[in-house]
C-alpha positions as CSV (number, residue, x, y, z in Angstrom):
1,M,-0.1,-0.1,0.0
2,V,1.3,3.4,-1.0
3,N,1.0,6.3,1.5
4,N,-0.2,9.2,-0.9
5,K,-2.0,11.1,1.8
6,I,-2.0,15.0,1.6
7,Y,-0.7,16.5,4.7
8,L,-2.3,19.6,6.3
9,A,1.0,21.4,7.0
10,T,2.4,21.1,3.5
11,K,-0.8,20.7,1.4
12,V,1.0,18.0,-0.7
13,S,1.7,14.4,-0.3
14,L,5.2,13.1,0.9
15,F,5.8,11.8,-2.7
16,I,5.3,15.3,-4.2
17,A,7.4,16.8,-1.5
18,N,10.3,14.5,-2.2
19,Y,10.1,14.1,-6.0
20,S,8.3,17.2,-7.1
21,R,5.8,15.2,-9.2
22,N,2.7,13.2,-8.7
23,L,2.8,9.5,-8.0
24,R,1.7,7.3,-11.0
25,M,-0.5,4.6,-9.8
26,V,-1.4,1.9,-12.1
27,A,-4.3,-0.3,-11.2
28,D,-3.3,-3.4,-13.2
29,I,0.2,-3.7,-14.4
30,R,-0.3,-7.1,-16.3
31,R,-0.3,-6.6,-20.1
32,K,-3.3,-7.7,-21.9
33,E,-2.2,-6.7,-25.4
34,K,0.2,-8.6,-27.6
35,V,3.8,-7.8,-27.1
36,E,5.8,-7.3,-30.3
37,K,8.9,-9.4,-30.7
38,I,12.2,-7.7,-30.9
39,T,12.9,-9.0,-34.4
40,E,9.6,-7.5,-35.5
41,F,10.3,-4.3,-33.8
42,A,13.7,-4.1,-35.4
43,K,12.3,-4.8,-38.9
44,R,9.7,-2.1,-38.4
45,M,12.2,0.4,-37.3
46,K,14.5,-0.4,-40.1
47,K,11.8,0.2,-42.6
48,F,11.0,3.5,-41.0
49,Q,14.6,4.6,-41.1
50,E,14.8,3.7,-44.8
51,K,11.8,5.7,-45.7
52,A,12.9,8.7,-43.6
53,S,16.4,8.5,-45.2
54,A,14.9,8.5,-48.7
55,V,12.6,11.4,-47.8
56,L,15.4,13.4,-46.4
57,K,17.6,12.6,-49.6
58,K,14.8,13.7,-52.0
59,T,14.3,16.9,-50.0
60,Q,18.0,17.6,-49.9
61,K,18.2,17.3,-53.8
62,E,15.2,19.5,-54.3
63,I,16.9,22.2,-52.1
64,E,20.2,22.1,-54.0
């Protein structure tokens, strides 16, 4: 159990007083969605980088 009580003297919780931000509380931390495999992620990122590179090269040629 987390003590996130707001104190009368400080008008903030101890977490805010210590870390200058609100405590993020998650009700259910178990994932219910499919987790992407690292190889799928790497392939997707590679495709994105190739597309971004092509667009940047095209734009650079248009500027010259």
